[in-house]
C-alpha positions in Angstrom: -54.6 1.8 -25.9 -51.5 0.5 -27.6 -49.7 3.9 -27.2 -50.3 3.7 -23.5 -49.1 0.2 -23.3 -45.9 1.4 -25.3 -45.3 4.3 -23.0 -45.7 2.3 -19.9 -43.3 -0.3 -21.2 -40.8 2.3 -22.1 -41.0 3.9 -18.6 -40.8 0.4 -17.0 -37.6 -0.2 -19.1 -36.1 3.1 -18.1 -36.8 2.5 -14.5 -35.1 -0.9 -14.5 -32.0 0.3 -16.4 -31.8 3.2 -13.8 -31.3 0.7 -11.0 -28.3 -0.9 -12.5 -25.0 0.0 -10.9 -23.5 1.8 -13.8 -19.9 3.4 -13.3 -19.7 6.6 -15.1 -16.5 8.0 -16.5 -14.3 10.2 -14.2 -14.9 13.3 -16.4 -18.6 13.2 -15.5 -17.9 14.1 -11.8 -17.5 17.8 -10.8 -14.6 17.1 -8.3 -12.5 15.5 -11.1 -13.3 18.4 -13.5 -12.2 20.9 -10.9 -9.0 18.9 -10.3 -8.2 18.8 -13.9 -8.8 22.5 -14.4 -6.4 23.3 -11.6 -3.7 20.7 -12.4 -4.4 18.4 -9.3 -4.3 15.1 -11.2 -1.5 12.5 -10.7 0.2 10.7 -13.7 -2.7 8.1 -13.8 -5.5 10.8 -14.1 -6.6 10.3 -10.5 -7.1 13.2 -8.1 -3.7 13.7 -6.2 -5.0 14.0 -2.6 -1.8 15.7 -1.3 -1.8 18.4 -4.0 -5.6 19.0 -3.6 -5.0 19.5 0.3 -2.3 22.0 -0.4 -4.5 23.8 -3.0 -7.7 23.8 -0.9 -5.9 24.4 2.5 -8.2 21.8 4.1 -11.5 23.5 3.1 -12.8 20.5 0.9 -14.0 20.6 -2.8 -16.8 23.2 -2.4 
């Protein structure tokens, strides 16, 4: 019975934490990784939209 209560508490805690608005680092996102591999980042490490548009010829990331 105690094991079930601990498991339920752990699942509840996981659920509550998943609702928090957590901002992930840039390197987690696939579009940023693609831009980095193809040299499409500006000096601040953000995606350079103009360079990307020239690279993709208006097709989008995927």
